[in-house]
N, C-alpha and C positions, 0 to 999 in steps of 0.2 A: 504493500500500500504506500509506504513512504517513497519507494523508488518510483512508483507511478506518478505520485504528486511532484516529485523533483523533476521527473522527465517532462511533465506538463508545464511546469514553471520555466524550464529551459526552452521548450518550444515557444512559449509565449514571449519570452525575452527575445529570442531570435526573430520572431515575427514582428515585434515592435521595432527593433532596429532595422529590419528589412524595409518596413514602411518609411522609416526616416531616410534610408538610402533612396527609396523611390521618390520621395518628395524632393530630395536634393537634386535628383536627375532632371527636374523640371525648372531649374533655376536658369533664367535667361542671362544675357550678357550684362544686364544692369543689376543683377542680383535679385530680381523679382521672381516669385514663384506663382504659378498659375493658381487662381482662386478656388479651383475644384477641391483642393485639399483643406480649405478653411473650415469646413463643417461636414465631416463624413459621419453619418449616423450608423447605428448598429443593425439596420434592417438586413434581412436576408438578401443576398444578391439577386438582382433581376436577371437580365440577359446581357450577353456580351454586346457592346456597341456594334451596330451593323457594319461599320467601316472596317472592323477587325476581321469580320467574316467575309465580307464582300470586297475582293481586291480591286474592284472597279471604282468604288467610292474612296475618296481620299479622306484620311483622318485629320482632324484638327488636334492641336495639343490638348484641348479639353476632352476630346473623344479618347485620346490615348491615355490620359490621366484616369478617366472613368473606367477604361478597360483594365488598367493596373489596379485600381481599387476593387473592381469586380474580381480579379484573379486573387488578390490578397484576401478578400473576405471568403471566397470559395476555399482557399487553402486553409484558412482558420477553421472552417467547418470540417474539413477533412482531417486536420491534425488534432483538434481538441474537442472534447465532448461539449456540444452546444457552443462551439467556438464562435466568437464575434469580435469585432473591433470598431473603435471610433477614433476619429482625429478631429481636433479643433485647434483653434489658434487663440492665443492670449498674448497680445502685444507682439513681441519678437519670438515667442516660443510656440512650438507645436506640441500639444499634448496628445500622445499616442497611447491608447489604452487597449489592451487585449484581455478579453474576459472568457471564462469557461466554467462549466459545471464540474468541478473537480470530483465531487462525491457522486455524481450522476444521479442526483435526487430530483431533477426537474426544476431547480431554482431558476429564476429569470431576472432577479433584481440587478440593476446596473449601477447602483450607488457605490459599489466597491467598499462597503463597510464590512471589515472582517468580523465585527461583532454581530452582524445581522445574518442569521441563518438563511434568509431568503435571497441573499445577494450572491452573484457569481464571484468566483475568485478573479482577481485582477492583477495584471502587471502593467504598470504605467511608467512611461518615460516622458520627460519634457526636454525637448531639444531645440536649440537655436540653430537655424539653418542658414 
């Protein structure tokens, strides 16, 4: 049980830093980052943006960012029980949060309060990009 929990925390940490790297990859010459990452909620992924599937349509940077978010969320669901993630921005910092149901009890709370049995386990990083 302890090994499984440690493994989940390791996966969550890696996923959070992976998203930080994805966000960094969208920095333009002036140091600005596309606004798609300013508020990523924890909803279950929808579908891949059509320009990723359809080679005829060209993708905008926003389409590509949406596709990266889609792939990140999908990967969280594959790696962690009830895995999900959020990204928001606070001033110059991005807060990246990865959440999962460590005990597989069906909890869904996203407040990340370790004292609340109804909350998912969380790994959170704050990065200045």
